[in-house]
C-alpha positions in Angstrom: -20.5 155.4 44.1 -18.6 152.5 42.7 -17.5 151.1 45.9 -21.0 149.8 46.8 -21.9 148.0 48.8 -19.5 149.7 51.2 -18.5 147.7 54.3 -20.3 150.5 56.6 -22.2 153.6 55.9 -21.9 156.4 58.6 -24.5 159.0 58.8 -23.7 162.3 60.4 -19.9 163.8 60.9 -20.0 165.3 64.4 -18.8 163.9 67.5 -19.9 160.5 66.9 -19.5 160.2 63.0 -16.2 161.6 63.0 -14.7 158.9 65.5 -16.7 156.1 63.9 -15.2 156.8 60.3 -11.6 157.0 62.0 -12.1 153.8 64.0 -13.7 151.8 61.2 -11.2 152.8 58.5 -8.2 151.9 60.8 -9.7 148.5 61.2 -9.7 147.9 57.4 -13.2 148.9 56.6 -14.4 150.7 53.4 -16.6 153.3 54.8 -18.9 156.1 53.2 -19.7 159.1 55.3 -23.1 160.7 54.7 -23.4 164.4 55.8 -26.6 166.5 55.2 -24.6 169.9 55.3 -21.9 171.4 53.0 -18.1 170.5 53.1 -16.2 173.1 55.0 -12.5 173.5 55.9 -10.0 176.2 57.1 -11.0 178.7 54.3 -14.3 179.0 55.8 -12.9 180.3 59.1 -11.1 183.5 58.3 -8.9 185.1 61.0 -10.0 188.1 62.5 -7.6 191.2 61.8 -5.1 191.7 64.7 -6.5 194.0 67.3 -10.0 193.5 66.5 -11.0 192.1 69.9 -14.4 193.4 70.8 -16.2 192.8 74.0 -18.2 189.7 74.2 -21.9 190.5 74.9 -25.3 189.6 74.1 -26.2 191.7 71.1 -30.1 191.3 71.1 -30.5 193.5 68.0 -27.9 191.4 65.9 -29.9 188.3 67.0 -33.1 189.9 65.9 -31.6 190.5 62.3 -30.4 187.0 62.1 -33.7 185.7 63.4 -35.5 187.5 60.6 -33.0 185.8 58.3 -34.6 182.4 59.1 -32.5 181.6 62.1 -35.1 182.5 64.6 -34.6 179.4 67.1 -30.7 179.2 66.5 -30.2 183.0 67.3 -31.3 182.3 71.0 -28.2 180.1 71.8 -26.2 181.6 74.6 -23.0 181.6 72.5 -24.6 182.6 69.2 -22.9 185.6 67.4 -22.8 186.9 63.8 -19.4 185.4 63.2 -20.9 181.9 63.7 -24.0 182.3 61.9 -23.4 180.1 59.0 -22.5 177.2 61.5 -26.2 177.0 62.5 -29.3 175.7 60.5 -32.0 177.7 59.0 -35.1 177.2 60.9 -37.4 177.7 58.1 -35.8 174.9 56.1 -35.2 172.6 59.1 -38.5 173.0 61.1 -39.6 170.9 64.3 -42.9 171.2 66.4 -43.5 171.4 70.2 -46.7 171.1 72.3 -48.2 174.5 72.5 -46.5 176.5 75.5 -43.8 173.9 75.9 -40.7 175.4 74.3 -37.7 173.5 73.5 -34.7 174.8 71.9 -33.2 172.3 69.4 -29.8 174.1 68.5 -28.0 172.4 65.7 -25.4 172.8 62.7 -25.5 171.0 59.4 -21.9 171.0 58.0 -19.0 168.7 57.8 -18.1 168.4 61.6 -21.6 169.3 62.8 -21.5 171.1 66.3 -17.9 170.1 66.7 -17.5 173.7 65.3 -19.6 175.5 67.9 -19.2 173.5 71.1 -16.6 174.6 73.7 -14.3 171.9 73.2 -14.9 170.9 76.7 -14.3 167.3 77.3 -15.4 165.5 80.5 -15.7 161.9 81.7 -18.7 160.4 83.2 -18.3 158.1 86.3 -20.4 155.5 87.8 -22.2 158.1 89.8 -23.7 158.8 86.5 -23.8 155.3 85.0 -25.1 153.7 88.2 -27.0 156.6 89.7 -30.4 154.3 89.9 -28.7 151.9 92.1 -27.9 154.7 94.4 -31.1 156.6 94.6 -33.6 154.2 93.3 -34.8 156.4 90.3 -35.0 155.3 86.8 -32.6 152.6 85.6 -28.8 152.0 85.5 -26.9 152.0 82.3 -26.1 148.3 81.0 -22.4 149.5 81.2 -20.1 151.1 83.6 -17.2 153.3 83.9 -14.7 150.5 83.6 -16.2 149.5 80.2 -15.6 153.1 78.7 -12.3 153.8 80.5 -9.9 152.5 77.7 -11.9 154.4 75.0 -11.9 157.6 77.0 -8.1 157.2 77.2 -7.7 156.5 73.3 -10.0 159.4 72.3 -8.2 162.1 74.7 -5.0 160.9 73.4 -6.0 161.3 69.9 -7.5 164.7 70.2 -4.9 166.3 72.8 -6.9 167.2 75.7 -5.7 169.6 78.2 -6.6 169.3 81.8 -5.0 168.3 85.3 -5.1 165.6 87.6 -7.5 166.3 90.5 -8.6 163.0 92.0 -12.3 163.7 92.1 -14.4 160.5 92.2 -17.4 162.1 90.3 -15.1 163.3 87.6 -12.6 160.6 86.5 -9.2 162.0 85.5 -8.1 161.5 82.0 -5.0 161.3 79.6 -4.1 165.0 79.3 -1.2 167.0 77.5 -0.8 169.5 80.4 -2.9 171.4 82.9 -4.4 174.9 81.8 -4.0 177.8 84.0 -6.8 179.5 86.0 -6.7 183.4 85.8 -5.8 185.5 89.0 -9.5 186.0 89.7 -10.4 182.4 89.2 -7.4 181.5 91.5 -8.9 183.8 94.1 -12.3 182.4 93.4 -11.1 178.7 94.0 -9.4 179.6 97.2 -12.6 181.3 98.8 -14.9 178.6 97.5 -12.9 175.7 98.4 -11.9 177.3 102.0 -15.7 177.9 102.6 -17.2 174.6 101.0 -14.5 172.0 100.9 -16.8 169.7 98.8 -17.0 172.3 95.9 -14.0 171.7 94.1 -12.9 174.4 91.6 -10.8 173.0 88.8 -9.6 174.3 85.3 -11.6 173.4 82.1 -10.8 170.0 80.5 -10.8 170.6 76.8 -9.5 169.8 73.4 -6.6 171.5 71.4 -8.0 173.8 68.7 -8.1 172.1 65.1 -7.0 174.9 62.9 -7.7 172.4 59.8 -11.3 172.5 60.8 -12.0 169.1 59.0 -12.6 167.1 62.3 -9.6 165.2 63.3 -11.2 161.6 63.1 -12.1 162.5 59.4 -8.5 163.5 58.5 -7.3 160.2 60.0 -9.9 158.2 58.1 -8.9 160.0 54.8 -5.5 159.1 55.3 -6.3 155.5 55.2 -7.8 155.8 51.6 -10.7 153.8 52.8 -13.2 156.8 53.5 -15.6 158.3 50.8 -17.4 161.7 52.0 -20.7 162.6 50.5 -21.8 166.0 51.8 -25.1 167.6 51.1 -26.8 164.2 51.6 -30.2 164.8 53.4 -30.8 161.2 54.6 -34.7 160.4 54.2 -34.7 156.9 55.4 -32.5 153.8 56.4 -33.4 151.2 53.8 -34.5 147.7 55.0 -34.3 144.5 53.5 -37.9 143.0 53.6 -37.0 139.5 54.4 -34.4 139.8 57.0 -35.2 143.3 58.5 -31.8 144.3 58.4 -30.4 147.5 57.2 -29.2 147.6 53.6 -28.2 151.4 53.1 -29.7 154.6 53.0 -32.1 156.6 50.8 -31.1 160.5 50.5 -31.7 163.5 48.4 -29.3 166.0 47.4 -29.5 169.2 49.4 -28.7 171.4 46.4 -30.2 169.5 43.3 -33.1 167.7 45.2 -32.1 164.7 43.2 -32.8 161.4 45.1 -30.1 158.7 45.6 -29.7 155.3 47.3 -26.6 153.9 48.7 -25.8 150.4 49.9 -23.8 149.1 52.9 -23.5 146.0 54.9 -23.3 147.9 58.2 -25.0 151.2 59.1 -23.8 153.6 61.9 -26.1 156.3 62.8 -24.7 159.3 64.3 -26.9 162.0 63.4 -27.3 163.5 67.0 -30.0 162.3 69.6 -33.1 164.0 68.2 -32.1 163.6 64.5 -31.3 159.9 64.9 -34.4 159.3 66.4 -36.3 161.2 63.8 -34.5 159.0 61.2 -35.4 155.8 62.7 -39.0 156.6 63.0 -39.2 157.9 59.4 -37.7 154.5 58.2 -40.9 152.6 59.2 -41.6 149.8 56.7 -43.5 146.3 56.6 -40.8 144.7 58.8 -40.7 147.6 61.2 -44.2 149.2 61.1 -43.6 151.7 64.0 -40.0 152.6 63.0 -36.6 150.7 62.9 -35.8 149.7 66.7 -39.3 150.2 68.0 -40.5 146.7 68.9 -40.4 147.6 72.4 -42.4 150.9 71.8 -39.6 153.0 73.4 -38.1 154.4 70.4 -38.2 158.4 71.1 -39.1 157.7 74.6 -36.9 158.9 77.7 -35.7 161.9 76.0 -33.7 164.3 78.2 -31.6 167.5 78.4 -29.8 169.1 81.2 -31.6 172.0 83.1 -29.3 175.1 82.7 -29.0 178.2 84.8 -27.0 181.1 84.1 -25.3 184.1 86.3 -23.3 186.9 84.8 -21.8 190.0 86.1 -18.6 192.0 87.0 -16.0 192.0 89.6 -15.7 195.2 91.5 -12.1 196.4 92.3 -10.6 194.6 89.4 -9.7 195.7 85.6 -8.8 194.1 82.3 -8.9 190.4 81.1 -6.4 187.5 80.9 -5.8 184.8 78.3 -4.0 181.6 79.1 -1.0 181.8 76.6 0.4 178.4 77.8 -2.1 176.2 75.8 -3.0 176.9 72.3 -5.7 179.2 71.3 -7.9 179.4 68.3 -7.8 182.9 66.6 -11.4 182.3 65.2 -13.1 181.9 68.3 -12.9 183.8 71.8 -10.2 182.7 74.1 -10.7 179.1 75.7 -10.6 178.1 79.2 -12.3 178.8 82.6 -13.0 177.1 85.7 -15.5 173.9 86.4 -17.1 172.9 89.6 -18.0 169.1 89.2 -21.1 167.8 91.0 -21.0 168.1 94.6 -24.6 167.3 96.0 -26.2 164.1 96.6 -23.3 161.8 95.9 -22.3 159.2 98.5 -25.1 160.6 100.9 -28.2 162.7 100.7 -27.3 166.3 101.1 -30.5 167.8 99.5 -33.5 165.5 100.2 -35.9 167.7 98.0 -34.7 166.2 94.9 -32.4 163.5 93.6 -29.1 163.7 91.5 -27.2 167.2 91.2 -25.7 169.8 89.1 -22.4 171.2 87.8 -21.1 174.6 87.0 -18.8 175.8 84.0 -17.6 179.5 83.8 -15.0 182.0 83.3 -13.7 185.0 85.4 -11.6 187.8 84.0 -11.3 186.2 80.6 -13.7 188.0 78.4 -12.3 191.2 76.7 -13.2 194.4 78.3 -11.9 198.0 77.5 -9.3 199.6 79.3 -10.2 200.5 82.8 -13.6 198.4 82.8 -14.2 196.0 85.6 -13.6 192.2 84.8 -16.3 190.1 83.8 -17.5 186.8 85.1 -19.9 184.3 83.8 -21.2 181.0 85.1 -23.7 178.3 83.8 -25.0 175.5 85.7 -26.0 172.0 84.2 -28.4 170.0 86.2 -29.4 166.4 85.5 -33.1 165.9 84.7 -34.5 162.5 85.2 -35.6 160.1 82.4 -39.2 160.1 82.0 -41.3 158.2 79.4 -43.4 161.1 78.7 -40.6 163.4 77.4 -40.4 162.1 73.8 -39.5 162.5 70.3 -42.2 161.6 67.7 -42.9 162.9 64.2 -44.7 165.8 63.4 -48.2 165.2 61.8 -48.2 168.1 59.5 -44.5 169.8 59.4 -41.8 168.6 56.8 -38.5 170.1 56.2 -37.5 171.7 53.0 -36.5 168.4 51.5 -39.8 166.6 52.3 -38.7 164.6 55.4 -41.5 164.7 58.3 -40.2 166.9 61.1 -39.6 165.9 64.5 -42.1 166.7 67.3 -40.2 167.3 70.8 -42.0 167.0 74.2 -39.5 167.8 77.0 -41.3 169.4 80.0 -39.9 170.0 83.7 -40.8 167.8 86.4 -41.1 168.5 90.1 -37.7 167.1 90.8 -36.2 169.1 87.9 -37.8 172.4 89.2 -36.3 171.8 92.8 -33.0 171.1 91.4 -32.7 174.1 88.9 -33.9 176.3 92.0 -31.1 175.1 94.3 -28.5 175.2 91.1 -29.2 178.8 90.8 -29.2 179.6 94.6 -25.7 177.9 95.0 -24.4 179.8 91.9 -25.5 183.5 93.5 -24.4 182.1 96.9 -20.8 181.6 95.7 -20.3 184.8 93.5 -22.1 186.9 96.2 -19.5 185.4 98.9 -16.8 186.6 96.6 -18.3 190.2 96.5 -19.1 190.0 92.7 -21.9 192.1 91.3 -24.7 190.2 89.5 -25.9 191.8 86.3 -28.4 189.3 85.7 -29.5 185.6 86.9 -32.0 183.2 85.8 -33.0 180.0 84.0 -36.2 178.5 82.3 -38.0 179.5 85.4 -37.5 183.3 84.8 -35.0 186.2 84.9 -34.1 187.6 88.3 -32.6 191.1 88.9 -34.1 192.1 85.6 -33.9 196.0 86.3 -29.9 195.5 86.4 -30.0 193.3 83.2 -28.0 195.0 80.3 -28.1 198.3 81.8 -25.4 199.6 79.4 -27.1 198.5 76.3 -29.6 200.7 74.6 -33.3 200.7 75.9 -34.8 198.6 73.0 -32.0 195.9 73.5 -32.3 195.8 77.3 -36.2 195.4 76.6 -36.0 192.8 74.1 -33.4 191.0 76.4 -35.6 190.7 79.4 -38.7 189.8 77.5 -37.1 186.8 75.5 -34.8 185.7 78.4 -37.0 182.9 79.8 -37.6 181.5 76.2 -33.8 181.6 75.6 -33.2 179.6 78.6 -35.9 177.0 78.1 -35.1 173.4 78.0 -32.4 172.7 75.2 -30.3 175.8 76.1 -27.8 173.4 77.7 -27.5 171.7 74.1 -26.8 168.6 75.8 -29.9 166.7 74.6 -29.7 162.8 75.0 -31.9 159.6 75.2 -34.6 158.5 72.8 -33.0 155.2 71.9 -31.6 154.0 75.1 -29.2 151.0 75.6 -30.1 148.1 78.1 -29.7 144.6 78.6 -33.3 143.6 77.5 -34.8 144.2 74.2 -38.3 144.4 75.8 -37.1 147.7 77.8 -34.6 149.3 75.4 -33.7 150.1 71.8 -30.0 149.2 71.6 -27.8 146.5 73.4 -24.9 147.4 75.5 -22.9 147.7 72.4 -25.0 150.3 70.8 -26.5 147.6 68.4 -30.3 148.0 67.5 -31.9 144.6 68.9 -34.4 144.6 65.8 -31.7 145.1 63.0 -28.3 143.6 64.1 -26.2 145.5 61.5 -27.5 148.9 62.6 -25.8 150.7 65.5 -26.7 154.1 66.8 -23.8 155.6 68.6 -24.8 159.2 69.6 -26.3 160.7 72.7 -29.7 159.0 71.7 -28.2 156.0 73.4 -28.1 157.5 76.8 -30.1 156.1 79.8 -29.4 158.9 82.1 -27.9 162.3 81.3 -25.5 163.2 84.4 -24.1 166.5 84.6 -21.1 166.6 82.2 -21.5 167.5 78.8 -21.8 164.6 76.4 -19.1 165.2 73.8 -16.3 162.9 75.3 -18.8 160.1 76.2 -20.2 160.0 72.6 -16.9 159.6 71.1 -16.0 157.1 73.8 -19.1 155.0 73.1 -18.7 155.4 69.5 -15.1 154.1 69.6 -16.3 151.2 71.7 -19.2 150.1 69.4 -16.7 150.4 66.4 -14.4 148.1 67.9 -17.0 145.7 68.5 -18.4 146.4 64.8 -15.2 145.6 63.2 -14.7 142.3 65.2 -18.2 141.2 64.5 -17.9 142.0 60.7 -14.7 140.2 60.4 -16.4 137.0 61.8 -19.3 137.6 59.4 -21.8 137.8 62.3 -23.3 141.1 61.1 
């Protein structure tokens, strides 16, 4: 640690942290990256033998075995499989609490790259239908920034990562800087034609997603290492941000080595918190001190408040009269993961006019038809997942558990995230619309449902052994609880007024001007698109500001 104090310390190495180290080192700053999990690279992603493709299905019994090894929450993730087990945390070592009867699924990974190793690489832009939603419907608050503020940073991130997508000119889903347009499968093309001819407002487009990274170390971290200005410290479980008792500014971090349990402190002139929404809020609360008695950034009393996640729904089944599966060979594929690609339906309700008066905001869909491997002669499969916008409510919060600590002695998070009436009505319509579309196309629904319950239970998993069918039906509602979308955000919202927010419009903590929080905890509302690209763009914008202010000596 001979470079102390570093110009900046970045905590977390996923979507936010990997971009933060890239942007800061590119501007000449010496940076220390702290990651709680191990270092991993391409050797940790062995390529499956040729011809070993297996039917992608929900293997309940395998999930039970993995749950018994300590990953009893992580095993509920919709895309969880044995191949990815090491990329999810052990829940016994990393506990959290929720109110009795109010389930929240906190799906997470601790390793270099975080959840960049398990997300679907789908990268979508938010629009002013998201940033300025409150001005349209009168619910909640607008973001202190608009689309025009993030647009150049969206551009730079997309060009850096190499994003595939097509120009669609959909106002609620801005186009980006793309390498080329992916292809829809033949079944997806037929689905698109039928849906758009029946409901012209429902646009069916291809995924917009990043090229695979076969080196596995995030591209931003690779770029930062190439500058010679980045030092990485993995297995560093941060306990708290250290604070100057006189100025109240951040001075660095105190952490414990994950393996040796030895405690360390490091110093930095700027601290950038990128640990993910819940983890960042947890760390800010655990950093309470004489200058910040209720947690760093909590002078407004809003730290941990207005926590959100998107409301998910799922429909899965087969396409009668079809056989086989397709893979888009025109775009790069990752041999470690199932083939990428699929269709996306952007939000189409309650945009420029009220189309559903029973609720505000809306939902979008992501899915695939005819892409999942099936044995020869079997009907092609489809899957569709809806992502609905829930409203920001003060009572949905992240606090600290009064009695639980993790394996390294750090107080655990307590997560309160319940559904309100508006959320429930939105989810009901979201599921209804999904079933309406696949039914119109003549598809057979094997199961459908959300946090409100499983529909068509008698048809669910009919080809699986009886014990697996029973367990799937029993656990479905819990596995689709809030958190299943894995799009958690809020808790350290940005704003224009320190009395009503935690961060300013540049992700700078009002209470400690050299502390920045750039992950999804800064969100004011959550929209219907996945947060990954916006997290990266927000981070790039904040780091641009950090470098300018640091050079001026104002931090």
